[in-house]
C-alpha positions as CSV (number, residue, x, y, z in Angstrom):
1,X,62.9,88.2,76.1
2,X,66.2,90.1,75.0
3,X,69.5,88.5,76.2
4,X,71.8,91.1,77.8
5,X,74.2,92.6,76.3
6,X,77.0,92.9,78.7
7,X,77.3,90.8,81.5
8,X,79.8,91.0,84.8
9,X,80.2,91.2,88.0
10,X,80.6,95.3,89.5
11,X,82.4,95.4,93.0
12,X,83.5,97.8,95.7
13,X,81.7,101.0,94.0
14,X,83.0,103.7,95.9
15,X,80.9,107.2,94.7
16,X,82.3,110.8,96.2
17,X,78.6,112.7,95.6
18,X,78.8,116.5,95.3
19,X,76.0,118.9,95.0
20,X,75.2,120.4,91.4
21,X,73.8,123.2,90.1
22,X,71.1,122.5,87.7
23,X,71.9,125.5,85.1
24,X,75.1,123.4,84.3
25,X,73.5,120.2,84.0
26,X,71.2,121.3,81.8
27,X,73.0,120.8,77.9
28,X,73.4,117.1,79.3
29,X,70.2,116.3,80.0
30,X,68.4,113.4,77.1
31,X,65.2,114.8,75.2
32,X,62.4,113.6,77.6
33,X,63.8,113.0,80.3
34,X,64.4,115.3,83.8
35,X,66.2,116.2,86.5
36,X,66.0,114.0,89.7
37,X,66.5,115.5,93.0
38,X,66.7,114.0,96.8
39,X,65.4,116.2,99.3
40,X,65.6,118.8,97.0
41,X,69.1,118.6,95.5
42,X,70.8,118.2,92.8
43,X,73.5,115.5,92.7
44,X,76.6,114.6,90.8
45,X,79.0,111.8,91.8
46,X,82.7,110.6,90.9
47,X,82.6,107.0,90.9
48,X,85.1,104.4,91.2
49,X,84.6,100.4,90.7
50,X,85.9,97.5,89.4
51,X,84.6,95.3,86.4
52,X,85.6,91.5,86.6
53,X,84.3,88.6,84.7
54,X,83.5,91.1,81.9
55,X,81.5,89.3,78.9
56,X,79.7,90.8,75.6
57,X,76.6,89.0,74.2
58,X,78.4,85.9,76.4
59,X,81.7,86.1,75.2
60,X,84.6,86.8,76.7
61,X,87.6,88.8,76.2
62,X,91.1,87.6,76.5
63,X,92.4,90.8,78.8
64,X,89.4,92.7,78.9
65,X,87.8,90.7,81.8
66,X,88.7,92.3,84.5
67,X,88.9,96.6,85.0
68,X,88.6,99.7,86.4
69,X,86.0,102.5,85.9
70,X,85.6,106.0,87.2
71,X,82.9,107.6,85.7
72,X,81.4,111.7,86.5
73,X,77.6,110.8,86.0
74,X,74.4,112.9,87.6
75,X,70.7,111.6,87.6
76,X,67.5,112.0,85.5
77,X,64.0,109.9,85.3
78,X,61.5,109.4,82.6
79,X,58.2,108.7,82.5
80,X,57.0,106.2,79.7
81,X,53.2,106.8,80.7
82,X,53.3,104.1,83.8
83,X,55.8,104.7,85.8
84,X,59.0,107.1,86.6
85,X,61.7,105.2,85.1
86,X,64.9,106.7,87.5
87,X,68.3,106.5,85.6
88,X,71.6,108.3,84.9
89,X,73.5,110.1,82.5
90,X,77.3,110.1,82.3
91,X,79.8,112.9,81.8
92,X,82.1,110.8,81.0
93,X,83.4,107.4,81.5
94,X,87.1,106.5,81.9
95,X,88.4,102.5,81.5
96,X,92.2,101.7,80.8
97,X,91.3,99.6,77.7
98,X,91.0,101.2,74.0
99,X,88.7,98.4,73.0
100,X,86.1,98.3,75.8
101,X,85.8,102.9,74.8
102,X,85.7,102.2,71.3
103,X,82.8,99.5,71.9
104,X,80.9,101.7,74.3
105,X,81.3,104.7,72.2
106,X,80.2,103.5,68.7
107,X,77.4,101.0,70.1
108,X,76.1,103.4,73.2
109,X,77.1,106.7,72.3
110,X,78.8,107.2,75.6
111,X,81.2,109.4,76.1
112,X,84.4,106.8,77.2
113,X,88.0,107.9,77.6
114,X,90.9,105.8,77.7
115,X,93.4,106.1,80.5
116,X,96.2,104.3,82.6
117,X,94.3,103.2,86.2
118,X,94.9,101.2,88.6
119,X,92.9,100.1,91.9
120,X,93.7,98.9,95.6
121,X,92.0,97.2,98.0
122,X,93.5,96.3,101.5
123,X,92.2,94.9,104.5
124,X,94.0,96.1,108.0
125,X,92.1,94.5,110.4
126,X,89.3,92.2,110.8
127,X,87.0,95.2,110.7
128,X,88.3,97.4,108.2
129,X,88.3,97.8,104.4
130,X,90.0,100.3,102.0
131,X,89.8,101.2,99.0
132,X,91.0,103.2,96.4
133,X,91.0,103.6,92.8
134,X,93.4,106.1,90.5
135,X,93.6,106.9,87.0
136,X,96.5,108.7,85.1
137,X,96.1,112.7,83.5
138,X,99.2,113.7,82.1
139,X,102.0,112.8,84.3
140,X,99.8,112.9,87.9
141,X,98.0,110.4,89.7
142,X,94.1,111.6,90.2
143,X,91.9,109.0,92.5
144,X,89.3,108.1,94.9
145,X,89.9,106.7,98.2
146,X,87.8,105.4,101.1
147,X,88.3,103.7,104.7
148,X,85.1,101.6,105.7
149,X,83.9,99.2,107.7
150,X,84.0,96.0,106.6
151,X,80.4,94.2,107.1
152,X,78.0,95.5,104.4
153,X,74.5,96.8,105.9
154,X,70.7,96.8,104.2
155,X,70.0,100.2,102.5
156,X,67.6,102.2,104.6
157,X,64.4,103.1,102.6
158,X,63.9,106.8,101.9
159,X,67.6,107.1,102.7
160,X,70.6,109.2,100.6
161,X,72.1,106.2,99.9
162,X,68.6,104.7,98.1
163,X,68.7,107.4,95.8
164,X,72.3,107.4,94.2
165,X,72.3,103.4,94.1
166,X,69.0,102.7,93.0
167,X,69.0,103.8,89.7
168,X,68.5,101.2,87.1
169,X,68.2,102.8,83.7
170,X,70.7,104.7,81.5
171,X,70.2,107.6,79.1
172,X,72.0,109.0,76.4
173,X,72.2,111.6,73.9
174,X,71.1,110.2,70.3
175,X,71.0,113.0,68.3
176,X,69.7,116.8,68.9
177,X,65.8,115.5,69.7
178,X,66.3,112.0,70.1
179,X,67.2,109.7,73.3
180,X,68.2,106.2,74.1
181,X,67.7,103.9,76.9
182,X,69.2,101.1,78.5
183,X,68.3,98.8,81.6
184,X,71.4,97.9,84.1
185,X,69.8,95.1,86.3
186,X,71.1,94.0,89.4
187,X,69.8,93.1,93.0
188,X,69.5,96.2,95.8
189,X,73.1,96.8,97.1
190,X,74.4,96.3,100.4
191,X,76.7,99.4,101.4
192,X,80.1,99.5,104.3
193,X,80.0,102.4,106.7
194,X,82.3,104.9,105.3
195,X,84.4,106.4,108.2
196,X,86.8,108.2,106.2
197,X,87.8,109.5,102.7
198,X,89.5,111.7,100.2
199,X,90.0,112.2,96.5
200,X,91.8,114.5,93.7
201,X,90.6,115.5,90.0
202,X,92.2,117.2,87.7
203,X,88.3,118.1,86.4
204,X,89.4,121.0,84.9
205,X,91.2,118.5,82.1
206,X,88.4,116.0,82.1
207,X,85.0,117.6,82.2
208,X,85.9,121.7,81.5
209,X,85.9,124.9,84.2
210,X,81.8,124.6,85.0
211,X,82.4,120.8,86.6
212,X,85.9,121.4,88.1
213,X,84.3,124.8,90.1
214,X,81.4,121.8,91.3
215,X,83.9,119.4,91.7
216,X,85.9,121.6,94.4
217,X,83.0,122.3,96.9
218,X,83.0,119.8,100.1
219,X,81.5,116.7,99.1
220,X,78.1,116.4,100.1
221,X,78.9,112.2,101.2
222,X,80.5,109.2,99.8
223,X,79.1,105.8,99.2
224,X,80.9,102.4,99.4
225,X,78.5,100.1,97.7
226,X,79.4,96.4,97.8
227,X,78.0,95.5,94.2
228,X,77.2,92.5,92.6
229,X,76.6,90.7,89.5
230,X,74.8,93.3,86.9
231,X,73.2,92.5,83.1
232,X,73.5,95.7,80.6
233,X,70.3,95.2,78.1
234,X,70.2,95.9,74.7
235,X,69.2,99.9,74.3
236,X,66.6,101.4,72.5
237,X,65.4,105.0,71.3
238,X,62.3,106.7,72.9
239,X,59.4,107.8,71.0
């Protein structure tokens, strides 16, 4: 059995979800996969969360164990001949550490970029949790923010929350007709009830005009997942 490439704890995953035009996503869909939908809707999500106790092949690197990530992702599925695997494709992933960007872009062929980042978690009372993730583009801070109930709840089967969170595979374009796959192992997450949220994203600078238009829409929903320990398995090339 393969050992994980990376292990960490992912905590307080804030996901702001938008309806996407499949024509916008088409060129990013890796060969052999297809767009996944829930209730006939194609989703794209801005996701912010915190890495904790990060280790690569069991080794932790000083000053690189705890850091934020914000990514823009959409949802695909892949039929391996026996079952449908549900996965994500990343448009871009933002982190505050250049070494992480180098490793991810070199080994996993993802599209990482390095920006100043920060996060704030606050519990103003016994029942409330406030979470924010911020990243600096030029001279301005972009952000994802949410207020939620402190008590996390089990995800309802068949729900939108299940669709957004229950994608355990990553797919990347490894060439004109080649696709790489990797598994992300974790238990089913619980979610906090979001009572309010806000965001600002200079999407034109980060992702281009097509995504800027998509992210200017009113979001479909916002989710705050509790998170857990995770293991990213070594990638393989699809045949």
